[in-house]
Steps between C-alpha positions, in 0.01 A plus 500: 500500500822609669652156439439534126749784488781319676616281212498776231673738738765239581557435128536871428739542793709203384510629143605841625781348705624294207501798265664727755787258550538456126511877442771536764713250310629736237847599381666821611431796272746529213791734551742654257755236413831592662831483325663158551781519752847471347701183524795318348569517127299222331757424230772458755274274704431292186873447445539379857203266473630356173835427664334322795284288268817372336599353837300176492437478874268199482386359832487129576359296785842345543738779610793314349348559157507876539732663248728689740674678215172650373429650841861622530467665160178669611666623820782638289259685272333660801835611640601658169170670426421638844828647632332742746297221660809286546689794648230629737303188598617199693483189276473147638488174308271251672521128424735554211255659257248729679571867568415728792575872472474738796454875440540654847249764602586815691271399789600154633201496736264448207422150381625432145294443187567203273474487121517145368563325174650175370788435263404154378280403206313191389645288220376511145302192407715281279386505141337843520815707447419545131158650585663810648521817292852543641703230680385485863835595653616742231373814673408655166367856498261527211174677414490691829539184713769311684453133412594195703443271793473700822409838354157489666574250778681676643828649391313803370392586852851446638636735233234761577578491875877525451480780244270691735751471785794583273319810374416620849861453608612697196289799602616479862183364657548354847222289653390564856395138534735212414421318176570130449510351149449123520550302181460120533637245254250211519152647519383281214576189705361612840749769608626307804868547429462859380232714664466244780871533581484882481212507746685266735800735489287805576325310777835428662573873489160579656398704193129580493404675174237774497363353180599272213422513130539202267347379176160331483267773376517703181316759294246307293332655202205263549429418866367156599160648586342820375679498167332828409667699780830548318855425611546403865811472717445181698693523828532164669460519875504127557560178313349156495651194661653213309466122528558199276354163598594170344225237466635149459321167446681165495329180392559175317645504154448238236384452146251749357298211361388406851438827684351510851180687576703800616847595384751735658437748220125483543519552877729801451279643224196484728685683774609774258148535365369555852751779555411673175124474553511613861685828475581702808218733601491859377579761765474871437747625758719800573741456209221529246265752660762775483568425134131501413435821687769687308414353161131550565549877471535460125243225439153536347240610755327163540827319566614785722185465708578133565863575584410791729250283689692177548326454833190417299631378166799298627367166359435659159842666488668176612330303221608760246860477621498120488405484130847556350830343610679833543239636742410167658858476622439812712204351687593134560787266562577361157548133411721413204590145392843556349668159468368148444714192444422127471588196291786390281326322210157497345433133577633500856300601805667780692598392849541859617324817394569843643407861444595837634243765583598861562299730729527879529350570841270790577569709812305355792591144407820303562699214349379276785128569441542459123666163549223387737230610257665298222500191721130547579406546136686195375387270784707207375780349713651346188600850386807605694541875535822679583644849472780546250744787470476836668171624641387801697188667634360826357689808612351749743306780332679834501283779645406765246425780747863603524735775390695237306204409276414868455858577396503214254166607351625858467809390309290284265255776418772764468658304215184332366223756562238316293539178699284393793672345799331196654604237758527144380581143606802344330433149369861404446794482738747785542816555702302756700350227717832454681490861620161464667669366811700824527239757403118525484510748208597286201373604157525325165505737205727581209397773253512257212229587249327184376300524180253229390756323280765492771356220711679230303834681489593466867662157530407451135618590151598852386534655843571871452473840667441830328765769549228757572351286777849432639555877529172543685603224740818692577296816562273307740785372715663844498178660625447224758852532642473875522178494700526177696849538642419830671191384687563468876200270557303230318 
């Protein structure tokens, strides 16, 4: 008889545990919304951003193709529009186009903080110029927006940082901790000559920052999971690795009227099909658990129960994440066939066929293990595999239990009180990865507000930034500099 009670009792105990954990996962009680901290004048910031957009600082893989005059013009605009910065801060030009500003703190024993940005932009796709509401490099101010290439990515952030510093200098603020402003010129083409060179310079000087803040996260009106929870500030505390592999098959050519049993194109196609059908396994690791825990506070109770009890529902949560590309990229190394080339004429057999496959690598994996897995999946010695271009492993994950993360979260919620703050994994590559060898506290966040129709604007047509949001960005960096530069410890 006693044994008959064991199973029901265990079920009740388990249910109680699940519900208790779900009930504990709830948002903080609402408080009276504070007044937004003051910051730079939005209209003045908009004028500066418009002027920088007119400097077509397009980055190219070949450094000789960089338009030196465009970068010189941009440097000149900064010198004219921020006189206090250029009088009080040390300014260094790195590798001809990048900029490093040093704002000395009153206590030289404290490690500096670094605010990052980049000055370059991607080109406009030829033939799409007429699709823009305003010409992409006109810097038009219209309808409450500044229009043009680079407004969102990421001259708007550079303008917000510089206006915040200029405003603090104007009121006589003096930081206790030294502030470094690092603006690279080639982030869109890997950042080696810009941020990479700045980091090398700081490394030579034995500079070890207390923490670093770059782009990579934003305030999204509709988060990737838990769309009902409202706007979320996604703070990247790590980013995925990067690898491109070329698959090449070489065979006999000849007339298409007499094809062999297997052609170069067919062999390559089979290899690519294997890669697409055998995706990398889903792993619900540290980068995602923190995000789910924070977003779970605003989810419906059933979903919240699964999120709060990942120890039990991990397979279910993982399957849910893997359903859509945007969330699947957070839980697996992604495989993307991006380029395929073969043949010269429709009645001639292609002697050579090749393709490029891009991988964004999840933390816990490496470029070496990804390459080995591809070899095992293809299992065909006729397919030659080689690495092309730059590649790197995932960055170390920045610890969240730190004064730096708390200070960053405080500044976000002071300016955006209705926004949740959640850690996130950055899928793309940022200049921040270079700083991870100098500092363990590297964050990726810019207070850029992304609305549902903004996803196609970054690197796309009709890039723009609202003047109101630009003003809030200035207020954020002002608040962050006030609080962060006086902290004696991380």
